[in-house]
C-alpha positions as CSV (number, residue, x, y, z in Angstrom):
1,M,135.8,98.3,0.8
2,Y,132.7,97.9,1.8
3,A,133.4,94.5,3.4
4,N,135.9,95.9,6.0
5,K,133.5,98.7,6.8
6,L,130.9,96.1,7.7
7,D,132.8,94.0,9.5
8,T,134.2,96.7,11.7
9,L,130.5,97.9,12.1
10,G,129.4,94.4,12.9
11,K,132.3,93.7,15.3
12,K,131.7,97.2,17.4
13,L,128.2,96.9,17.5
14,A,129.1,92.8,18.7
15,D,131.4,94.5,21.5
16,T,128.8,97.1,22.6
17,A,125.9,94.7,22.2
18,L,128.4,92.3,24.8
19,T,129.3,95.1,27.0
20,L,125.3,96.1,27.5
21,L,124.2,92.4,27.6
22,V,126.9,92.6,31.5
23,R,125.7,95.9,32.1
24,L,121.9,95.5,31.9
25,Y,121.6,91.5,33.1
26,P,124.4,91.5,36.1
27,E,123.4,87.4,36.2
28,V,124.7,87.2,33.8
29,R,128.1,86.8,35.2
30,T,126.8,83.1,37.4
31,A,125.3,82.4,34.2
32,S,126.6,78.5,32.2
33,T,129.0,78.0,29.6
34,T,125.3,76.5,27.9
35,E,123.5,79.4,29.0
36,L,125.9,82.2,27.7
37,D,125.9,80.4,24.5
38,A,122.8,79.7,24.1
39,A,122.4,83.6,24.6
40,C,125.3,84.7,22.5
41,A,123.1,82.3,19.1
42,A,120.2,84.3,20.1
43,M,122.3,87.9,19.5
44,R,123.7,86.5,16.4
45,A,120.6,84.8,14.7
46,K,119.3,88.7,15.5
47,S,122.2,90.3,14.1
48,R,121.6,90.3,10.1
49,S,118.1,92.3,10.4
50,V,119.3,94.3,13.2
51,I,122.3,95.8,11.1
52,D,120.1,95.8,7.9
53,E,117.7,98.1,10.1
54,L,121.0,100.8,11.3
55,I,122.0,100.6,7.9
56,D,119.1,101.6,6.8
57,D,118.3,103.8,9.5
58,A,121.2,105.2,9.1
59,K,121.2,106.2,5.1
60,D,117.6,107.7,5.7
61,A,118.6,109.6,8.6
62,P,122.5,110.1,9.3
63,G,121.9,112.5,12.2
64,V,120.7,110.3,13.8
65,A,123.2,107.2,13.2
66,H,124.5,107.5,16.7
67,I,120.8,106.7,18.1
68,A,120.6,103.8,15.5
69,F,123.7,101.9,16.5
70,Q,122.9,101.9,19.8
71,T,119.5,100.8,19.1
72,A,120.8,98.0,17.4
73,A,123.3,97.2,20.4
74,L,120.4,97.8,22.6
75,T,118.2,95.5,20.7
76,L,120.9,92.6,20.4
77,A,121.4,92.6,24.2
78,H,117.5,92.5,25.1
79,E,117.9,89.3,22.5
80,G,120.6,88.2,24.7
81,I,119.0,88.9,28.4
82,Q,115.5,87.1,27.0
83,T,117.4,83.8,26.8
84,L,119.4,83.8,29.7
85,K,116.2,84.8,31.5
86,A,114.1,81.9,29.6
87,G,116.9,80.1,30.4
88,R,116.4,80.5,34.0
89,K,113.0,79.5,34.6
């Protein structure tokens, strides 16, 4: 049961992070497949530490779980944006 909840959390976090990536960095629409793959790989590489931090924050202060989730999604989107920007230099 815990694995199902973690999978659901991961999917929601990924969806939110990708949505933020597109909204915060409109140039993503002109990125090549290779650039998009690199951005997604960077986001995946960061996801474990972000999810661990999100769970810890939500456990320590349940009242700020929503803020912790948004912070996690923004962190992942930022990682993707940085990768896309680096590929364009």
